[in-house]
C-alpha positions, 0 to 999 in steps of 0.5 A: 712238307714244312709250311713256309712263313707266307703259308702260315701267315695266310692260314692265320688270316683265314683262321682269324676271319672264322674265329672272329665270327665267334667273337674270338681274337687270335691275333699275335700279341704286339711286340712278340715274334710270331714264330716263337708263339704257341699259335704259330706251332698250331698253325704249322701243325694244321698247315701240314695236316691240310697238305697230308689230307689234300684239302683245299683251304675252303674245306679246311676253314669248314673244319675250323668252323666245325671245331668252333661249333663243337667247342662252343657246345662243350664250353671250350670256345676260349681255347683259341688256335689250340683246337687246330691240334685236336686229334678229333678234327677230322671226325668232328668236321666230317659230322658237321659237314655231313649234316650240311650235305657238304662232306665229299672232300672231308670223307675222302680225307678221312678215308685216306687218313684211315687207309694210311694207318690201316696199311701198316697196322697189322692184323685187325683180328689179332689181339695184344694179349689173350684177354684183350679186345681185337685190334679192329675194336681197339683201333675204332675206340682209339679213333684210328679207324672210323665207321666209314672206313670199316663200312667199305673195307673188305678186310674189316668186313672179314674181321667183323665176322670173327667177333663175338656178340660183346665185341661186335656191340662195341662197333657201329651196327650193321644199319649204320655201316650200310648207310655209310657204304651207300653214301660213300659209294657215290663218291667215285674217287673214294674207291681209289683210296682202298683199291682192292680192299674197297667193299662198296654198297 
């Protein structure tokens, strides 16, 4: 779904308020057509992601704040609206909100994004070639599967049982996966995303 101009301007206003708390100005330069700026592209991309993840704007702004906190810690605060295009925004936002005990909506969005990828990704036990790591390990290392998804997916559980010690060591340990399962088991609508693949606590 393509974001309308009014949607982009509304999102820009909300982002501007969040960025201003960190002393960062993200206004459009005077005398320029906003629609022809990189800032506009970042906002359109982010608006589409919000729709894809089915987040409300309050949760989306918490994502923005999480990215700003992350950027501040890593000396990248001056990147402006380009942080909205980061492929890590869901992961970083999840960790940030989890620390604040306000993570339900984002946890579901994260599972939904992972499930969409997993449905068309092929066999998690397969390897690109004989010497390659199994797909499930590669997908996790590439950020395509989260620890949370691996924790509650039956297919991922079966894939884990086929790994050798070295390969298993590249993934979250059993204790971490158990904690994720317990936490996600309390989010009733999370189960609807994985359906028959849901493992639970």
